[in-house]
C-alpha positions in Angstrom: -1.5 -8.6 2.1 -1.8 -5.8 4.7 -2.1 -2.1 3.6 -1.7 0.4 6.3 -3.6 3.6 5.4 -6.8 3.6 3.5 -6.3 6.8 1.6 -8.2 7.6 -1.6 -4.8 8.1 -3.5 -3.1 4.8 -2.8 -4.5 2.6 -0.1 -8.1 2.2 -1.1 -7.4 1.7 -4.9 -4.5 -0.7 -4.2 -6.7 -2.8 -1.9 -9.4 -3.0 -4.5 -6.9 -3.9 -7.3 -5.1 -6.6 -5.2 -8.3 -8.2 -3.9 -9.8 -8.2 -7.5 -6.7 -10.1 -8.5 -7.3 -12.7 -5.8 -5.4 -11.6 -2.8 -7.0 -11.4 0.7 -6.2 -7.8 1.7 -6.4 -6.3 5.2 -7.0 -2.5 4.9 -6.0 -0.6 8.0 -7.2 2.9 8.8 -7.4 4.9 12.0 -10.9 3.5 12.9 -10.9 -0.1 11.8 -9.5 -3.1 9.9 -11.4 -4.3 6.9 -10.8 -7.5 4.9 -11.3 -7.3 1.2 -11.6 -10.5 -0.9 -12.6 -10.9 -4.6 -16.4 -10.7 -5.2 -17.5 -9.7 -1.7 -18.1 -6.4 0.1 -15.4 -5.4 2.7 -15.8 -7.0 6.1 -14.9 -5.4 9.5 -12.2 -7.4 11.3 -11.8 -7.4 15.1 -8.3 -8.7 15.1 -5.4 -6.5 16.1 -3.1 -4.7 13.6 -0.3 -6.9 14.9 -2.2 -10.1 14.1 -3.1 -9.2 10.5 0.5 -8.0 9.8 2.0 -11.2 11.2 -0.5 -13.2 8.9 0.6 -11.2 5.8 3.4 -12.0 3.3 3.2 -8.4 2.0 2.9 -5.3 4.0 2.4 -2.0 2.3 2.9 1.2 4.4 1.4 4.4 3.3 1.0 6.6 6.5 1.7 10.2 5.8 3.2 11.0 9.2 6.8 11.0 10.6 5.6 9.7 13.9 4.0 6.4 12.6 6.4 3.3 12.8 5.4 -0.3 12.2 7.1 -2.5 14.8 9.5 -4.7 12.7 8.9 -7.6 15.2 5.4 -8.0 13.6 6.9 -8.7 10.2 7.3 -12.4 9.4 10.4 -13.9 7.9 10.4 -13.9 4.1 7.9 -11.0 3.8 7.9 -8.1 1.4 7.5 -4.7 3.0 6.9 -1.7 0.7 6.8 1.9 1.9 4.8 4.1 -0.3 4.8 7.1 2.1 7.2 10.1 1.8 8.2 9.2 5.4 9.9 6.1 6.6 7.1 4.2 8.3 9.5 1.5 9.6 12.9 1.3 11.1 14.8 -0.1 8.1 17.9 -1.2 10.1 15.8 -3.2 12.5 13.5 -4.6 9.8 16.5 -6.0 7.8 17.3 -8.1 10.8 14.1 -10.2 10.1 15.3 -13.2 8.0 14.6 -13.0 4.4 12.7 -9.7 4.5 12.7 -7.8 1.2 12.2 -4.0 1.7 11.2 -1.3 -0.8 11.7 2.1 0.8 10.3 5.5 0.2 8.5 5.0 -3.1 6.2 8.1 -2.4 7.8 10.3 -4.9 7.6 7.7 -7.7 3.9 7.2 -6.7 3.4 10.9 -7.3 5.1 10.9 -10.6 3.1 7.9 -11.8 -0.1 9.6 -10.7 0.8 12.6 -12.7 1.6 10.5 -15.7 -1.6 8.6 -15.5 -3.5 11.8 -15.2 -1.9 13.0 -18.4 -2.8 9.7 -20.1 -6.4 9.9 -18.9 -6.7 13.5 -20.2 -5.1 12.4 -23.5 -7.2 9.3 -24.0 -10.6 10.8 -23.0 -10.7 14.6 -23.2 -7.9 15.9 -25.5 -7.0 13.0 -27.9 -4.4 15.2 -29.7 -2.5 15.9 -26.3 -0.8 12.5 -26.7 1.1 13.7 -29.8 2.5 16.6 -27.9 3.8 15.1 -24.6 3.3 11.3 -24.2 
């Protein structure tokens, strides 16, 4: 799995969850690439972004910028590409030319809605137990 953007909201927690479930996760940020595996500390990787994306069966894009675009040529046939950014981080038309690719576009708004729901659940479960009766 490759996750492009090590944000505190999506990238970092998702990398931790996936690696804890047994995936080898490449976490890409502006300054470096880290490999996360279950039971070990993150390790800096000296390979290129292209190399780790080509090795991955799942690529998750979360770059909050209109200008960032992952080159679809890096994506291997049969991979799953998920865009959790509010911006399209890949050329969808070109990506769909890669054989067997499954693409989940623009789930950023869903991510925000789920974060808000989880925040309400957290508040209800730990701070205001009666809140659940009102809105969840």
